[in-house]
N, CA, C, O and the ligand as a Tripos MOL2 file, in Angstrom:
@<TRIPOS>MOLECULE
protein
  285   283    72     0     0
PROTEIN
NO_CHARGES

@<TRIPOS>ATOM
      1 N         114.6810   88.3350  105.9860 N.3       1 MET1
      2 CA        114.2710   89.5890  106.6170 C.3       1 MET1
      3 C         112.9910   89.3460  107.4610 C.2       1 MET1
      4 O         112.0750   88.6590  107.0090 O.2       1 MET1
      5 N         112.9410   89.8810  108.6150 N.am      2 SER2
      6 CA        111.7350   89.6830  109.4360 C.3       2 SER2
      7 C         110.5870   90.4710  108.8480 C.2       2 SER2
      8 O         110.7630   91.4030  108.0630 O.2       2 SER2
      9 N         109.3560   90.0400  109.2770 N.am      3 LEU3
     10 CA        108.1260   90.6730  108.8080 C.3       3 LEU3
     11 C         108.1090   92.1320  109.2080 C.2       3 LEU3
     12 O         107.7020   92.9860  108.4210 O.2       3 LEU3
     13 N         108.5510   92.4330  110.4340 N.am      4 VAL4
     14 CA        108.6020   93.8040  110.8750 C.3       4 VAL4
     15 C         109.4820   94.6400  109.9640 C.2       4 VAL4
     16 O         109.0700   95.7250  109.5530 O.2       4 VAL4
     17 N         110.6740   94.1760  109.6360 N.am      5 ARG5
     18 CA        111.5590   94.9110  108.7930 C.3       5 ARG5
     19 C         110.9170   95.1310  107.4340 C.2       5 ARG5
     20 O         110.9370   96.2210  106.8640 O.2       5 ARG5
     21 N         110.3260   93.9950  106.9290 N.am      6 GLU6
     22 CA        109.6820   94.1460  105.6140 C.3       6 GLU6
     23 C         108.5830   95.2100  105.5890 C.2       6 GLU6
     24 O         108.4690   95.9960  104.6480 O.2       6 GLU6
     25 N         107.7920   95.2060  106.6410 N.am      7 ASN7
     26 CA        106.7310   96.2350  106.7720 C.3       7 ASN7
     27 C         107.2890   97.6150  106.8570 C.2       7 ASN7
     28 O         106.7430   98.5450  106.2630 O.2       7 ASN7
     29 N         108.3700   97.7750  107.5840 N.am      8 LEU8
     30 CA        109.0030   99.0710  107.7470 C.3       8 LEU8
     31 C         109.4440   99.6360  106.3960 C.2       8 LEU8
     32 O         109.4400  100.8480  106.1850 O.2       8 LEU8
     33 N         109.8200   98.7490  105.4990 N.am      9 LEU9
     34 CA        110.3560   99.1830  104.2080 C.3       9 LEU9
     35 C         109.2950   99.2680  103.1240 C.2       9 LEU9
     36 O         109.5180   99.8200  102.0460 O.2       9 LEU9
     37 N         108.1500   98.7140  103.4340 N.am     10 THR10
     38 CA        107.0950   98.6650  102.3240 C.3      10 THR10
     39 C         105.8060   99.3890  102.7000 C.2      10 THR10
     40 O         104.9630   99.6080  101.8300 O.2      10 THR10
     41 N         105.6220   99.7720  103.9790 N.am     11 GLN11
     42 CA        104.3570  100.3980  104.3440 C.3      11 GLN11
     43 C         104.6290  101.8060  104.8650 C.2      11 GLN11
     44 O         105.4690  102.0240  105.7380 O.2      11 GLN11
     45 N         103.8860  102.7510  104.2950 N.am     12 LEU12
     46 CA        104.0740  104.1550  104.6380 C.3      12 LEU12
     47 C         103.7660  104.3700  106.1320 C.2      12 LEU12
     48 O         102.7390  103.9180  106.6390 O.2      12 LEU12
     49 N         104.6520  105.0480  106.7990 N.am     13 ASN13
     50 CA        104.4750  105.4620  108.2310 C.3      13 ASN13
     51 C         104.3210  104.2230  109.1660 C.2      13 ASN13
     52 O         103.8010  104.3560  110.2740 O.2      13 ASN13
     53 N         104.7570  103.0650  108.7350 N.am     14 TYR14
     54 CA        104.6840  101.9140  109.5950 C.3      14 TYR14
     55 C         105.6720  101.9840  110.7970 C.2      14 TYR14
     56 O         106.8460  102.3270  110.6550 O.2      14 TYR14
     57 N         105.1480  101.6540  111.9210 N.am     15 THR15
     58 CA        106.0790  101.5110  113.0860 C.3      15 THR15
     59 C         105.6880  100.2910  113.8670 C.2      15 THR15
     60 O         104.4950  100.0010  113.9490 O.2      15 THR15
     61 N         106.5780   99.5780  114.4280 N.am     16 PRO16
     62 CA        106.2900   98.3630  115.1590 C.3      16 PRO16
     63 C         105.7250   98.6630  116.5190 C.2      16 PRO16
     64 O         105.7740   99.8060  116.9730 O.2      16 PRO16
     65 N         105.1850   97.6530  117.1850 N.am     17 TYR17
     66 CA        104.7400   97.8100  118.5650 C.3      17 TYR17
     67 C         105.8650   97.8840  119.5070 C.2      17 TYR17
     68 O         106.9610   97.4020  119.2220 O.2      17 TYR17
     69 N         105.6130   98.5000  120.6670 N.am     18 CYS18
     70 CA        106.6370   98.5090  121.6970 C.3      18 CYS18
     71 C         107.0980   97.1000  122.0400 C.2      18 CYS18
     72 O         106.2850   96.1750  122.0480 O.2      18 CYS18
     73 N         108.3590   96.9190  122.3160 N.am     19 GLY19
     74 CA        108.9330   95.5860  122.5950 C.3      19 GLY19
     75 C         109.1180   95.3640  124.0460 C.2      19 GLY19
     76 O         109.7180   94.3610  124.4330 O.2      19 GLY19
     77 N         108.6450   96.2290  124.8660 N.am     20 ASN20
     78 CA        108.7620   96.0520  126.3540 C.3      20 ASN20
     79 C         107.5750   95.3220  126.8970 C.2      20 ASN20
     80 O         106.4720   95.8650  126.9630 O.2      20 ASN20
     81 N         107.7970   94.0810  127.2890 N.am     21 ALA21
     82 CA        106.6950   93.2500  127.7820 C.3      21 ALA21
     83 C         105.9330   93.7810  128.9870 C.2      21 ALA21
     84 O         104.7720   93.4500  129.2250 O.2      21 ALA21
     85 N         106.6600   94.6400  129.7530 N.am     22 SER22
     86 CA        106.0030   95.2660  130.9370 C.3      22 SER22
     87 C         105.7730   96.7530  130.6410 C.2      22 SER22
     88 O         105.8720   97.5870  131.5410 O.2      22 SER22
     89 N         105.4750   97.0740  129.4240 N.am     23 CYS23
     90 CA        105.2010   98.4340  129.0330 C.3      23 CYS23
     91 C         103.9820   99.0410  129.7700 C.2      23 CYS23
     92 O         102.8930   98.4710  129.7040 O.2      23 CYS23
     93 N         104.1400  100.1550  130.4500 N.am     24 VAL24
     94 CA        103.0470  100.7200  131.2340 C.3      24 VAL24
     95 C         101.9280  101.2500  130.3320 C.2      24 VAL24
     96 O         100.8150  101.4860  130.8030 O.2      24 VAL24
     97 N         102.2140  101.4380  129.0450 N.am     25 PHE25
     98 CA        101.1650  101.9570  128.1130 C.3      25 PHE25
     99 C         100.5000  100.8630  127.3570 C.2      25 PHE25
    100 O          99.6710  101.1370  126.4890 O.2      25 PHE25
    101 N         100.8300   99.6130  127.6490 N.am     26 GLY26
    102 CA        100.1420   98.4680  127.0100 C.3      26 GLY26
    103 C         100.7410   98.1420  125.6310 C.2      26 GLY26
    104 O         100.0460   97.6240  124.7570 O.2      26 GLY26
    105 N         101.9730   98.4350  125.4530 N.am     27 MET27
    106 CA        102.7230   98.1030  124.2080 C.3      27 MET27
    107 C         102.0080   98.7200  122.9270 C.2      27 MET27
    108 O         101.6160   97.9870  122.0200 O.2      27 MET27
    109 N         101.8700   99.9960  122.8990 N.am     28 PRO28
    110 CA        101.3440  100.6290  121.7280 C.3      28 PRO28
    111 C         102.2780  100.6480  120.5740 C.2      28 PRO28
    112 O         103.4120  100.1870  120.7100 O.2      28 PRO28
    113 N         101.8680  101.1630  119.4180 N.am     29 ARG29
    114 CA        102.8140  101.3190  118.3240 C.3      29 ARG29
    115 C         103.8190  102.3880  118.7150 C.2      29 ARG29
    116 O         103.4690  103.3600  119.3830 O.2      29 ARG29
    117 N         105.0110  102.2190  118.3170 N.am     30 THR30
    118 CA        106.0700  103.1840  118.6290 C.3      30 THR30
    119 C         106.0460  104.3280  117.6240 C.2      30 THR30
    120 O         105.2990  104.3160  116.6470 O.2      30 THR30
    121 N         106.9000  105.3270  117.9040 N.am     31 ALA31
    122 CA        107.0600  106.4550  117.0090 C.3      31 ALA31
    123 C         108.5160  106.5320  116.5960 C.2      31 ALA31
    124 O         109.3950  106.2180  117.3980 O.2      31 ALA31
    125 N         108.7980  106.9480  115.3520 N.am     32 PHE32
    126 CA        110.1140  107.0800  114.9080 C.3      32 PHE32
    127 C         110.7420  108.3730  115.4300 C.2      32 PHE32
    128 O         110.2000  109.4520  115.1890 O.2      32 PHE32
    129 N         111.8200  108.2940  116.1070 N.am     33 ASN33
    130 CA        112.4480  109.5200  116.7100 C.3      33 ASN33
    131 C         113.5830  110.1060  115.8650 C.2      33 ASN33
    132 O         114.2380  111.0660  116.2710 O.2      33 ASN33
    133 N         113.7990  109.5360  114.7250 N.am     34 GLY34
    134 CA        114.8900  109.9820  113.8790 C.3      34 GLY34
    135 C         116.0580  109.0290  113.8720 C.2      34 GLY34
    136 O         116.8900  109.0220  112.9640 O.2      34 GLY34
    137 N         116.0910  108.2240  114.9170 N.am     35 ASN35
    138 CA        117.1770  107.2580  115.0310 C.3      35 ASN35
    139 C         116.6510  105.8170  115.2370 C.2      35 ASN35
    140 O         117.1790  104.8600  114.6710 O.2      35 ASN35
    141 N         115.6380  105.7020  116.0290 N.am     36 GLN36
    142 CA        115.0670  104.4370  116.4050 C.3      36 GLN36
    143 C         113.5370  104.5970  116.5520 C.2      36 GLN36
    144 O         112.9920  105.7010  116.5520 O.2      36 GLN36
    145 N         112.8910  103.4480  116.6750 N.am     37 MET37
    146 CA        111.4590  103.4610  116.9970 C.3      37 MET37
    147 C         111.4180  103.5510  118.5120 C.2      37 MET37
    148 O         112.1510  102.8390  119.1980 O.2      37 MET37
    149 N         110.5570  104.4310  119.0430 N.am     38 GLU38
    150 CA        110.5890  104.7100  120.4500 C.3      38 GLU38
    151 C         109.1390  104.6760  121.0460 C.2      38 GLU38
    152 O         108.1700  105.1580  120.4590 O.2      38 GLU38
    153 N         109.0880  104.0870  122.2130 N.am     39 CYS39
    154 CA        107.7250  104.1140  122.8980 C.3      39 CYS39
    155 C         107.7910  105.1270  124.0250 C.2      39 CYS39
    156 O         108.8590  105.4650  124.5360 O.2      39 CYS39
    157 N         106.5960  105.6010  124.3970 N.am     40 ARG40
    158 CA        106.5660  106.5800  125.5020 C.3      40 ARG40
    159 C         107.0940  106.0460  126.8210 C.2      40 ARG40
    160 O         107.4920  106.8120  127.6990 O.2      40 ARG40
    161 N         107.0940  104.7000  126.9560 N.am     41 CYS41
    162 CA        107.6850  104.1030  128.1360 C.3      41 CYS41
    163 C         109.1740  104.1630  128.2050 C.2      41 CYS41
    164 O         109.7750  103.8320  129.2270 O.2      41 CYS41
    165 N         109.7850  104.5870  127.1090 N.am     42 GLY42
    166 CA        111.2640  104.6530  127.0770 C.3      42 GLY42
    167 C         111.9170  103.5570  126.3140 C.2      42 GLY42
    168 O         113.1290  103.5920  126.1030 O.2      42 GLY42
    169 N         111.1430  102.5560  125.8790 N.am     43 TRP43
    170 CA        111.6730  101.4980  125.0620 C.3      43 TRP43
    171 C         112.0880  102.0020  123.7030 C.2      43 TRP43
    172 O         111.4160  102.8520  123.1200 O.2      43 TRP43
    173 N         113.2130  101.4770  123.1820 N.am     44 GLN44
    174 CA        113.6290  101.8410  121.8440 C.3      44 GLN44
    175 C         114.0110  100.6200  121.1230 C.2      44 GLN44
    176 O         114.5150   99.6730  121.7260 O.2      44 GLN44
    177 N         113.7940  100.5990  119.8620 N.am     45 SER45
    178 CA        114.2160   99.4720  118.9770 C.3      45 SER45
    179 C         115.7650   99.5750  118.8770 C.2      45 SER45
    180 O         116.3970  100.5640  119.2460 O.2      45 SER45
    181 N         116.3020   98.4700  118.3480 N.am     46 GLN46
    182 CA        117.7900   98.4370  118.2290 C.3      46 GLN46
    183 C         118.2020   98.0360  116.8320 C.2      46 GLN46
    184 O         119.0580   97.1750  116.6240 O.2      46 GLN46
    185 N         117.5560   98.6980  115.8760 N.am     47 PHE47
    186 CA        117.9820   98.4600  114.4650 C.3      47 PHE47
    187 C         119.3510   99.0530  114.2260 C.2      47 PHE47
    188 O         119.7110  100.0720  114.8160 O.2      47 PHE47
    189 N         120.1010   98.4220  113.3760 N.am     48 GLU48
    190 CA        121.4170   98.9070  113.0980 C.3      48 GLU48
    191 C         121.2660  100.1440  112.2020 C.2      48 GLU48
    192 O         120.3160  100.2350  111.4250 O.2      48 GLU48
    193 N         122.2100  101.0990  112.3120 N.am     49 PRO49
    194 CA        122.1120  102.3820  111.5410 C.3      49 PRO49
    195 C         121.8610  102.1710  110.0490 C.2      49 PRO49
    196 O         121.1350  102.9320  109.4090 O.2      49 PRO49
    197 N         122.4760  101.1310  109.5190 N.am     50 GLU50
    198 CA        122.2940  100.8410  108.0940 C.3      50 GLU50
    199 C         120.8450  100.5880  107.7550 C.2      50 GLU50
    200 O         120.3600  101.0200  106.7100 O.2      50 GLU50
    201 N         120.1380   99.8760  108.6500 N.am     51 PHE51
    202 CA        118.7720   99.5780  108.4260 C.3      51 PHE51
    203 C         117.8970  100.8350  108.5520 C.2      51 PHE51
    204 O         116.9360  101.0180  107.8050 O.2      51 PHE51
    205 N         118.2490  101.6830  109.5020 N.am     52 ILE52
    206 CA        117.4920  102.9640  109.7070 C.3      52 ILE52
    207 C         117.6310  103.8050  108.4570 C.2      52 ILE52
    208 O         116.6670  104.4390  108.0290 O.2      52 ILE52
    209 N         118.7990  103.8220  107.8710 N.am     53 GLU53
    210 CA        119.0150  104.6120  106.6710 C.3      53 GLU53
    211 C         118.1270  104.0460  105.5170 C.2      53 GLU53
    212 O         117.5150  104.7880  104.7480 O.2      53 GLU53
    213 N         118.0990  102.7450  105.4480 N.am     54 GLN54
    214 CA        117.2250  102.0710  104.4770 C.3      54 GLN54
    215 C         115.7570  102.4560  104.7200 C.2      54 GLN54
    216 O         115.0150  102.7920  103.7970 O.2      54 GLN54
    217 N         115.3790  102.3910  105.9830 N.am     55 TYR55
    218 CA        113.9990  102.7420  106.3770 C.3      55 TYR55
    219 C         113.6340  104.1820  105.9340 C.2      55 TYR55
    220 O         112.5870  104.4200  105.3320 O.2      55 TYR55
    221 N         114.5300  105.1160  106.2530 N.am     56 LYS56
    222 CA        114.2660  106.5270  105.8580 C.3      56 LYS56
    223 C         114.0880  106.6880  104.3710 C.2      56 LYS56
    224 O         113.1650  107.3560  103.9050 O.2      56 LYS56
    225 N         115.0010  106.0570  103.6170 N.am     57 ALA57
    226 CA        114.9520  106.1670  102.1570 C.3      57 ALA57
    227 C         113.6790  105.5200  101.6200 C.2      57 ALA57
    228 O         113.0510  106.0320  100.6940 O.2      57 ALA57
    229 N         113.3180  104.4120  102.2010 N.am     58 ALA58
    230 CA        112.0710  103.7000  101.7220 C.3      58 ALA58
    231 C         110.8330  104.5320  102.0100 C.2      58 ALA58
    232 O         109.9060  104.5730  101.2010 O.2      58 ALA58
    233 N         110.8150  105.2000  103.1730 N.am     59 GLN59
    234 CA        109.6390  105.9980  103.5820 C.3      59 GLN59
    235 C         109.5390  107.2050  102.6630 C.2      59 GLN59
    236 O         108.4280  107.5500  102.2620 O.2      59 GLN59
    237 N         110.6160  107.8570  102.3100 N.am     60 VAL60
    238 CA        110.6070  108.9450  101.3770 C.3      60 VAL60
    239 C         109.9730  108.5270  100.0630 C.2      60 VAL60
    240 O         109.1130  109.1910   99.4850 O.2      60 VAL60
    241 N         110.4540  107.4060   99.6500 N.am     61 GLU61
    242 CA        109.9620  106.8510   98.3330 C.3      61 GLU61
    243 C         108.4740  106.5500   98.4130 C.2      61 GLU61
    244 O         107.7170  106.8760   97.4990 O.2      61 GLU61
    245 N         108.0490  105.9130   99.5320 N.am     62 LEU62
    246 CA        106.6530  105.5760   99.6750 C.3      62 LEU62
    247 C         105.7420  106.8190   99.7270 C.2      62 LEU62
    248 O         104.6280  106.8250   99.2020 O.2      62 LEU62
    249 N         106.2590  107.8600  100.3760 N.am     63 LYS63
    250 CA        105.5030  109.1140  100.4410 C.3      63 LYS63
    251 C         105.3350  109.7380   99.0270 C.2      63 LYS63
    252 O         104.2800  110.2440   98.6460 O.2      63 LYS63
    253 N         106.4430  109.6600   98.3010 N.am     64 GLN64
    254 CA        106.4170  110.2160   96.9580 C.3      64 GLN64
    255 C         105.4070  109.4510   96.0580 C.2      64 GLN64
    256 O         104.6560  110.0370   95.2770 O.2      64 GLN64
    257 N         105.4390  108.1210   96.2170 N.am     65 ASN65
    258 CA        104.4990  107.2660   95.4620 C.3      65 ASN65
    259 C         103.0810  107.6490   95.7980 C.2      65 ASN65
    260 O         102.2310  107.7380   94.9120 O.2      65 ASN65
    261 N         102.8140  107.8800   97.0870 N.am     66 GLU66
    262 CA        101.4910  108.2080   97.5250 C.3      66 GLU66
    263 C         101.0180  109.5370   96.9020 C.2      66 GLU66
    264 O          99.8970  109.6480   96.4060 O.2      66 GLU66
    265 N         101.8930  110.5150   96.9460 N.am     67 LYS67
    266 CA        101.5160  111.8290   96.3970 C.3      67 LYS67
    267 C         101.2540  111.6840   94.8510 C.2      67 LYS67
    268 O         100.3650  112.3420   94.3100 O.2      67 LYS67
    269 N         102.0040  110.8590   94.1950 N.am     68 ALA68
    270 CA        101.8590  110.6460   92.7750 C.3      68 ALA68
    271 C         100.6380  109.8030   92.4560 C.2      68 ALA68
    272 O         100.2680  109.6500   91.2920 O.2      68 ALA68
    273 N          99.9950  109.2390   93.5210 N.am     69 GLY69
    274 CA         98.8810  108.4050   93.2970 C.3      69 GLY69
    275 C          99.1940  107.0440   92.7340 C.2      69 GLY69
    276 O          98.3340  106.3950   92.1400 O.2      69 GLY69
    277 N         100.3800  106.6250   92.9110 N.am     70 ALA70
    278 CA        100.8630  105.3870   92.2920 C.3      70 ALA70
    279 C         100.7190  104.1640   93.2550 C.2      70 ALA70
    280 O         101.1190  103.0500   92.9170 O.2      70 ALA70
    281 N         100.1650  104.3950   94.4060 N.am     71 VAL71
    282 CA        100.0070  103.2690   95.3570 C.3      71 VAL71
    283 C          98.8090  102.4620   95.0730 C.2      71 VAL71
    284 O          98.5400  101.4880   95.7760 O.2      71 VAL71
    285 ZN        106.2600  100.7760  125.7090 Zn       72 ZN72
@<TRIPOS>BOND
     1     1     2 1
     2     2     3 1
     3     3     4 2
     4     3     5 am
     5     5     6 1
     6     6     7 1
     7     7     8 2
     8     7     9 am
     9     9    10 1
    10    10    11 1
    11    11    12 2
    12    11    13 am
    13    13    14 1
    14    14    15 1
    15    15    16 2
    16    15    17 am
    17    17    18 1
    18    18    19 1
    19    19    20 2
    20    19    21 am
    21    21    22 1
    22    22    23 1
    23    23    24 2
    24    23    25 am
    25    25    26 1
    26    26    27 1
    27    27    28 2
    28    27    29 am
    29    29    30 1
    30    30    31 1
    31    31    32 2
    32    31    33 am
    33    33    34 1
    34    34    35 1
    35    35    36 2
    36    35    37 am
    37    37    38 1
    38    38    39 1
    39    39    40 2
    40    39    41 am
    41    41    42 1
    42    42    43 1
    43    43    44 2
    44    43    45 am
    45    45    46 1
    46    46    47 1
    47    47    48 2
    48    47    49 am
    49    49    50 1
    50    50    51 1
    51    51    52 2
    52    51    53 am
    53    53    54 1
    54    54    55 1
    55    55    56 2
    56    55    57 am
    57    57    58 1
    58    58    59 1
    59    59    60 2
    60    59    61 am
    61    61    62 1
    62    62    63 1
    63    63    64 2
    64    63    65 am
    65    65    66 1
    66    66    67 1
    67    67    68 2
    68    67    69 am
    69    69    70 1
    70    70    71 1
    71    71    72 2
    72    71    73 am
    73    73    74 1
    74    74    75 1
    75    75    76 2
    76    75    77 am
    77    77    78 1
    78    78    79 1
    79    79    80 2
    80    79    81 am
    81    81    82 1
    82    82    83 1
    83    83    84 2
    84    83    85 am
    85    85    86 1
    86    86    87 1
    87    87    88 2
    88    87    89 am
    89    89    90 1
    90    90    91 1
    91    91    92 2
    92    91    93 am
    93    93    94 1
    94    94    95 1
    95    95    96 2
    96    95    97 am
    97    97    98 1
    98    98    99 1
    99    99   100 2
   100    99   101 am
   101   101   102 1
   102   102   103 1
   103   103   104 2
   104   103   105 am
   105   105   106 1
   106   106   107 1
   107   107   108 2
   108   107   109 am
   109   109   110 1
   110   110   111 1
   111   111   112 2
   112   111   113 am
   113   113   114 1
   114   114   115 1
   115   115   116 2
   116   115   117 am
   117   117   118 1
   118   118   119 1
   119   119   120 2
   120   119   121 am
   121   121   122 1
   122   122   123 1
   123   123   124 2
   124   123   125 am
   125   125   126 1
   126   126   127 1
   127   127   128 2
   128   127   129 am
   129   129   130 1
   130   130   131 1
   131   131   132 2
   132   131   133 am
   133   133   134 1
   134   134   135 1
   135   135   136 2
   136   135   137 am
   137   137   138 1
   138   138   139 1
   139   139   140 2
   140   139   141 am
   141   141   142 1
   142   142   143 1
   143   143   144 2
   144   143   145 am
   145   145   146 1
   146   146   147 1
   147   147   148 2
   148   147   149 am
   149   149   150 1
   150   150   151 1
   151   151   152 2
   152   151   153 am
   153   153   154 1
   154   154   155 1
   155   155   156 2
   156   155   157 am
   157   157   158 1
   158   158   159 1
   159   159   160 2
   160   159   161 am
   161   161   162 1
   162   162   163 1
   163   163   164 2
   164   163   165 am
   165   165   166 1
   166   166   167 1
   167   167   168 2
   168   167   169 am
   169   169   170 1
   170   170   171 1
   171   171   172 2
   172   171   173 am
   173   173   174 1
   174   174   175 1
   175   175   176 2
   176   175   177 am
   177   177   178 1
   178   178   179 1
   179   179   180 2
   180   179   181 am
   181   181   182 1
   182   182   183 1
   183   183   184 2
   184   183   185 am
   185   185   186 1
   186   186   187 1
   187   187   188 2
   188   187   189 am
   189   189   190 1
   190   190   191 1
   191   191   192 2
   192   191   193 am
   193   193   194 1
   194   194   195 1
   195   195   196 2
   196   195   197 am
   197   197   198 1
   198   198   199 1
   199   199   200 2
   200   199   201 am
   201   201   202 1
   202   202   203 1
   203   203   204 2
   204   203   205 am
   205   205   206 1
   206   206   207 1
   207   207   208 2
   208   207   209 am
   209   209   210 1
   210   210   211 1
   211   211   212 2
   212   211   213 am
   213   213   214 1
   214   214   215 1
   215   215   216 2
   216   215   217 am
   217   217   218 1
   218   218   219 1
   219   219   220 2
   220   219   221 am
   221   221   222 1
   222   222   223 1
   223   223   224 2
   224   223   225 am
   225   225   226 1
   226   226   227 1
   227   227   228 2
   228   227   229 am
   229   229   230 1
   230   230   231 1
   231   231   232 2
   232   231   233 am
   233   233   234 1
   234   234   235 1
   235   235   236 2
   236   235   237 am
   237   237   238 1
   238   238   239 1
   239   239   240 2
   240   239   241 am
   241   241   242 1
   242   242   243 1
   243   243   244 2
   244   243   245 am
   245   245   246 1
   246   246   247 1
   247   247   248 2
   248   247   249 am
   249   249   250 1
   250   250   251 1
   251   251   252 2
   252   251   253 am
   253   253   254 1
   254   254   255 1
   255   255   256 2
   256   255   257 am
   257   257   258 1
   258   258   259 1
   259   259   260 2
   260   259   261 am
   261   261   262 1
   262   262   263 1
   263   263   264 2
   264   263   265 am
   265   265   266 1
   266   266   267 1
   267   267   268 2
   268   267   269 am
   269   269   270 1
   270   270   271 1
   271   271   272 2
   272   271   273 am
   273   273   274 1
   274   274   275 1
   275   275   276 2
   276   275   277 am
   277   277   278 1
   278   278   279 1
   279   279   280 2
   280   279   281 am
   281   281   282 1
   282   282   283 1
   283   283   284 2
@<TRIPOS>SUBSTRUCTURE
     1 MET1         2 RESIDUE 1 A MET
     2 SER2         6 RESIDUE 1 A SER
     3 LEU3        10 RESIDUE 1 A LEU
     4 VAL4        14 RESIDUE 1 A VAL
     5 ARG5        18 RESIDUE 1 A ARG
     6 GLU6        22 RESIDUE 1 A GLU
     7 ASN7        26 RESIDUE 1 A ASN
     8 LEU8        30 RESIDUE 1 A LEU
     9 LEU9        34 RESIDUE 1 A LEU
    10 THR10       38 RESIDUE 1 A THR
    11 GLN11       42 RESIDUE 1 A GLN
    12 LEU12       46 RESIDUE 1 A LEU
    13 ASN13       50 RESIDUE 1 A ASN
    14 TYR14       54 RESIDUE 1 A TYR
    15 THR15       58 RESIDUE 1 A THR
    16 PRO16       62 RESIDUE 1 A PRO
    17 TYR17       66 RESIDUE 1 A TYR
    18 CYS18       70 RESIDUE 1 A CYS
    19 GLY19       74 RESIDUE 1 A GLY
    20 ASN20       78 RESIDUE 1 A ASN
    21 ALA21       82 RESIDUE 1 A ALA
    22 SER22       86 RESIDUE 1 A SER
    23 CYS23       90 RESIDUE 1 A CYS
    24 VAL24       94 RESIDUE 1 A VAL
    25 PHE25       98 RESIDUE 1 A PHE
    26 GLY26      102 RESIDUE 1 A GLY
    27 MET27      106 RESIDUE 1 A MET
    28 PRO28      110 RESIDUE 1 A PRO
    29 ARG29      114 RESIDUE 1 A ARG
    30 THR30      118 RESIDUE 1 A THR
    31 ALA31      122 RESIDUE 1 A ALA
    32 PHE32      126 RESIDUE 1 A PHE
    33 ASN33      130 RESIDUE 1 A ASN
    34 GLY34      134 RESIDUE 1 A GLY
    35 ASN35      138 RESIDUE 1 A ASN
    36 GLN36      142 RESIDUE 1 A GLN
    37 MET37      146 RESIDUE 1 A MET
    38 GLU38      150 RESIDUE 1 A GLU
    39 CYS39      154 RESIDUE 1 A CYS
    40 ARG40      158 RESIDUE 1 A ARG
    41 CYS41      162 RESIDUE 1 A CYS
    42 GLY42      166 RESIDUE 1 A GLY
    43 TRP43      170 RESIDUE 1 A TRP
    44 GLN44      174 RESIDUE 1 A GLN
    45 SER45      178 RESIDUE 1 A SER
    46 GLN46      182 RESIDUE 1 A GLN
    47 PHE47      186 RESIDUE 1 A PHE
    48 GLU48      190 RESIDUE 1 A GLU
    49 PRO49      194 RESIDUE 1 A PRO
    50 GLU50      198 RESIDUE 1 A GLU
    51 PHE51      202 RESIDUE 1 A PHE
    52 ILE52      206 RESIDUE 1 A ILE
    53 GLU53      210 RESIDUE 1 A GLU
    54 GLN54      214 RESIDUE 1 A GLN
    55 TYR55      218 RESIDUE 1 A TYR
    56 LYS56      222 RESIDUE 1 A LYS
    57 ALA57      226 RESIDUE 1 A ALA
    58 ALA58      230 RESIDUE 1 A ALA
    59 GLN59      234 RESIDUE 1 A GLN
    60 VAL60      238 RESIDUE 1 A VAL
    61 GLU61      242 RESIDUE 1 A GLU
    62 LEU62      246 RESIDUE 1 A LEU
    63 LYS63      250 RESIDUE 1 A LYS
    64 GLN64      254 RESIDUE 1 A GLN
    65 ASN65      258 RESIDUE 1 A ASN
    66 GLU66      262 RESIDUE 1 A GLU
    67 LYS67      266 RESIDUE 1 A LYS
    68 ALA68      270 RESIDUE 1 A ALA
    69 GLY69      274 RESIDUE 1 A GLY
    70 ALA70      278 RESIDUE 1 A ALA
    71 VAL71      282 RESIDUE 1 A VAL
    72 ZN72       285 GROUP 0 **** ****
């Protein structure tokens, strides 16, 4: 598993940087749009739907852990 994927599954609210080398915004961190990580320049990640489901489930769990003070 790549480091980015690992971070996505283990760090709360983690998003990777924009993958567009000619990004007009300077390759900032992307935002999750519900399906993929998206940059304001229009770039989107291409994670397979299975991984996105894994990501969503992991983030829910991370959030719950944080609320419970277990982090
Ligand atoms: Zn961008």
